[in-house]
C-alpha positions as CSV (number, residue, x, y, z in Angstrom):
1,M,-21.6,-11.7,4.7
2,P,-17.8,-11.1,4.7
3,R,-16.6,-7.5,4.4
4,E,-14.4,-6.5,1.6
5,L,-10.8,-6.6,2.8
6,V,-9.2,-4.6,0.0
7,R,-11.1,-1.8,-1.8
8,H,-11.9,-2.5,-5.4
9,Q,-9.4,0.0,-6.9
10,D,-6.6,-1.4,-4.7
11,R,-7.0,-5.1,-5.6
12,E,-4.6,-5.1,-8.5
13,F,-2.0,-3.3,-6.4
14,A,-2.5,-5.7,-3.5
15,A,-2.2,-8.7,-5.8
16,A,1.0,-7.4,-7.4
17,L,2.6,-6.5,-4.1
18,G,1.6,-9.9,-2.7
19,A,3.1,-11.8,-5.7
20,N,6.3,-9.9,-5.4
21,L,6.5,-10.6,-1.6
22,L,5.9,-14.3,-2.2
23,R,8.4,-14.5,-5.1
24,L,11.1,-12.7,-3.1
25,R,10.5,-14.8,0.1
26,R,10.6,-18.1,-1.9
27,A,13.8,-16.9,-3.7
28,R,15.5,-16.6,-0.4
29,G,14.2,-20.0,0.7
30,I,12.6,-18.8,3.9
31,S,9.2,-19.6,5.4
32,Q,6.6,-17.1,6.4
33,E,7.4,-17.8,10.0
34,D,11.2,-17.1,9.4
35,L,10.4,-13.9,7.6
36,G,8.0,-12.9,10.4
37,F,10.8,-13.4,12.9
38,E,13.3,-11.4,10.9
39,S,10.9,-8.6,10.1
40,E,8.9,-8.6,13.4
41,V,5.7,-9.0,11.4
42,H,3.3,-11.8,12.3
43,R,3.3,-14.8,9.9
44,V,-0.5,-14.6,9.5
45,A,-0.2,-11.0,8.3
46,I,2.5,-12.1,5.8
47,G,0.2,-14.7,4.4
48,K,-2.6,-12.1,4.0
49,F,-0.2,-9.8,2.2
50,E,1.0,-12.6,-0.1
51,R,-2.6,-13.5,-1.0
52,G,-3.5,-9.8,-1.7
53,E,-6.0,-9.8,1.1
54,H,-4.4,-6.8,2.8
55,I,-1.9,-4.1,1.9
56,P,0.9,-3.5,4.4
57,R,1.3,0.0,5.9
58,S,4.5,1.7,4.8
59,D,6.4,0.9,8.1
60,T,5.4,-2.8,7.7
61,A,6.5,-2.9,4.1
62,L,9.9,-1.5,5.2
63,K,10.1,-4.1,8.0
64,L,9.5,-6.8,5.4
65,C,12.3,-5.4,3.2
66,V,14.7,-5.5,6.1
67,G,13.6,-9.1,6.8
68,L,14.2,-10.1,3.2
69,V,17.4,-8.0,3.0
70,I,16.1,-6.1,-0.1
71,S,15.4,-2.5,-1.1
72,P,11.8,-1.2,-1.2
73,N,12.4,-0.9,-5.0
74,E,12.6,-4.7,-5.2
75,L,9.4,-5.2,-3.3
76,F,7.5,-2.7,-5.5
77,D,9.2,-3.8,-8.8
78,G,6.8,-3.7,-11.7
79,I,4.0,-2.0,-9.7
80,S,2.5,1.2,-10.8
81,W,-0.4,3.2,-9.5
82,T,-2.7,5.4,-11.5
83,R,-4.9,7.9,-9.8
84,P,-8.5,6.8,-10.2
85,V,-10.8,9.0,-12.2
86,T,-13.1,10.8,-9.7
87,R,-15.7,13.5,-9.8
88,K,-14.6,17.1,-10.1
89,A,-13.1,18.5,-6.9
90,Q,-15.5,20.6,-4.9
91,P,-14.4,24.0,-3.5
92,L,-13.4,24.0,0.1
93,F,-15.2,27.1,1.2
94,G,-18.3,27.1,-1.1
95,G,-16.8,29.7,-3.5
96,E,-15.6,29.5,-7.0
97,S,-12.1,28.5,-6.0
98,A,-10.4,26.6,-3.2
99,A,-8.3,29.7,-2.3
100,A,-8.5,31.0,1.2
101,P,-11.1,33.8,1.8
102,M,-9.8,37.3,1.3
103,R,-9.3,39.5,4.3
104,G,-9.8,43.3,4.3
105,R,-11.0,45.2,1.3
106,P,-10.1,44.3,-2.2
107,R,-7.5,46.3,-4.0
């Protein structure tokens, strides 16, 4: 059984980023191989990003921007992220709050 490549909550983000990457690459009329050469990112990885199978790390996204001669704003155009709703945060030290434990006697 194939493992899930992109977590469920990240699929929309991966698809939108991949669509932007594909659109920008085609607008410049270059192949995945040419972009790979210019950005020092393997063409197979570029294909996975474009298909939304993987999300590039921040340094890789910047390399792709350099290879496309664009700003990161162009790559992330139209993409927004909303923090997923999660369960209530648990205290770090088992107390009522996440504040550091008190030292000495209370005043």
